[in-house]
ZAMARGU-4260 file (C-alpha; in steps of 0.2 Angstrom, whole numbers, plus 5000, padded with zeros to 4 digits):
<rodrens>
0) 5442/5481/5546 | 5452/5497/5543 | 5466/5501/5531 | 5480/5514/5535 | 5486/5523/5519
5) 5501/5534/5518 | 5500/5546/5504 | 5513/5557/5496 | 5515/5565/5479 | 5527/5573/5466
10) 5543/5570/5475 | 5553/5573/5459 | 5568/5563/5465 | 5583/5568/5455 | 5578/5585/5450
15) 5593/5597/5447 | 5594/5613/5456 | 5605/5622/5444 | 5600/5640/5450 | 5608/5636/5467
20) 5627/5635/5470 | 5636/5620/5477 | 5634/5613/5490 | 5616/5620/5491 | 5610/5611/5476
25) 5617/5594/5482 | 5610/5597/5499 | 5593/5600/5491 | 5594/5584/5480 | 5599/5574/5495
30) 5585/5581/5506 | 5572/5573/5494 | 5580/5556/5497 | 5580/5559/5516 | 5562/5564/5516
35) 5557/5548/5506 | 5567/5537/5518 | 5559/5546/5533 | 5541/5544/5525 | 5545/5525/5523
40) 5551/5523/5541 | 5535/5533/5547 | 5524/5522/5537 | 5532/5506/5543 | 5531/5513/5561
45) 5513/5517/5559 | 5510/5500/5552 | 5502/5507/5536 | 5494/5494/5524 | 5497/5504/5509
50) 5511/5517/5503 | 5505/5528/5489 | 5517/5539/5479 | 5506/5548/5467 | 5512/5559/5453
55) 5531/5559/5449 | 5542/5550/5461 | 5557/5553/5450 | 5560/5568/5440 | 5571/5559/5427
60) 5572/5540/5426 | 5589/5540/5416 | 5605/5535/5422 | 5612/5526/5437 | 5604/5538/5449
65) 5587/5532/5445 | 5592/5514/5446 | 5600/5516/5463 | 5584/5524/5469 | 5573/5511/5462
70) 5582/5498/5472 | 5579/5509/5488 | 5560/5510/5485 | 5559/5492/5482 | 5560/5490/5501
75) 5544/5499/5504
</rodrens>
């Protein structure tokens, strides 16, 4: 019996890019969410048995941003 594991780490979803002007900072924030969605889709396509997100999935767990993202990753 084999087990397929998809591993990622330190996504820091919600990190601010204050040193970048808009719209670049928003695009960088969105890209982290897009990557997470792509990883989840890939793990499902590859029929992985386990999805491991080690380290910091969220940069900051405060506010509605984190609550919305928690709902998103519940589907993993």
